[in-house]
C-alpha positions in Angstrom: -9.5 -84.2 -61.2 -7.8 -85.8 -58.2 -8.5 -84.4 -54.7 -6.1 -82.0 -53.0 -4.8 -84.7 -50.7 -4.1 -87.0 -53.7 -2.0 -84.3 -55.4 0.0 -83.1 -52.3 1.4 -86.0 -50.4 3.3 -84.2 -47.6 5.5 -81.1 -47.0 9.2 -81.7 -47.1 11.0 -80.3 -44.1 14.7 -80.4 -44.9 17.5 -78.0 -44.5 17.4 -77.1 -48.2 13.6 -76.6 -48.1 13.8 -74.3 -45.1 16.5 -72.3 -46.8 14.4 -71.9 -50.0 11.5 -70.8 -47.8 13.5 -68.1 -46.2 15.3 -66.8 -49.3 12.7 -67.3 -52.1 9.5 -67.5 -50.1 8.8 -71.0 -51.5 7.4 -74.2 -50.0 8.5 -77.7 -50.9 6.1 -80.6 -51.2 6.2 -84.3 -52.2 3.5 -84.6 -54.8 1.9 -87.4 -56.8 4.0 -88.6 -59.7 1.3 -87.8 -62.3 0.5 -84.4 -60.9 0.9 -81.4 -63.2 2.1 -77.9 -62.3 -1.4 -76.5 -62.6 -2.9 -79.2 -60.3 -0.2 -78.5 -57.7 -0.9 -74.8 -57.9 -4.7 -75.2 -57.5 -4.2 -77.7 -54.6 -1.9 -75.3 -52.7 -4.2 -72.3 -53.3 -7.2 -74.3 -52.1 -5.5 -76.0 -49.1 -3.7 -73.0 -47.6 -5.7 -70.0 -49.0 -2.6 -68.3 -50.5 -1.8 -67.1 -54.0 0.9 -69.0 -55.9 3.3 -67.2 -58.2 5.2 -70.2 -59.8 5.6 -74.0 -59.5 8.7 -75.9 -60.3 8.7 -79.7 -60.3 11.5 -82.3 -60.1 11.4 -86.0 -60.6 13.6 -87.7 -57.9 15.0 -91.2 -58.6 14.7 -93.7 -55.8 17.9 -94.8 -54.1 19.3 -98.3 -54.0 19.2 -99.9 -50.6 21.1 -103.0 -49.4 20.5 -105.4 -46.6 23.6 -107.6 -46.7 23.6 -109.3 -50.1 20.0 -108.4 -50.9 19.5 -105.3 -53.0 16.3 -103.2 -53.0 15.2 -100.0 -54.6 13.1 -97.2 -53.2 10.4 -95.9 -55.5 10.8 -92.8 -57.7 8.9 -89.7 -56.5 8.2 -86.1 -57.5 8.7 -82.9 -55.5 7.4 -79.4 -56.2 8.8 -76.1 -55.3 5.9 -73.7 -54.9 6.8 -69.9 -54.8 4.2 -67.7 -53.2 3.3 -64.3 -54.5 4.9 -61.3 -52.8 3.1 -60.3 -49.6 1.5 -63.7 -49.0 1.9 -65.2 -45.5 3.6 -68.5 -45.2 1.1 -71.2 -43.9 1.3 -72.1 -40.2 2.9 -75.5 -40.6 6.0 -73.9 -42.2 6.3 -70.9 -39.9 6.6 -72.9 -36.7 9.7 -74.8 -37.7 
């Protein structure tokens, strides 16, 4: 089993992520492409000492980038929406934003 830091790459701090945190009580993370929902759930519960109700994942296609006539492509990545159980406190990194 991979370590917690190999599963969860970084939290996503976007306007959409902040809105889902306020309305649904969910956190959004960039996770490893091979990570499963159960691995993400265990990693969040271990790292932040909270109880997770549900995990939704989405594969995001990398965008095409141009520099003049040269075309490049950003890598594909995976994100996870982690909904906390009712009554759970949002971790400190997300509450200060």
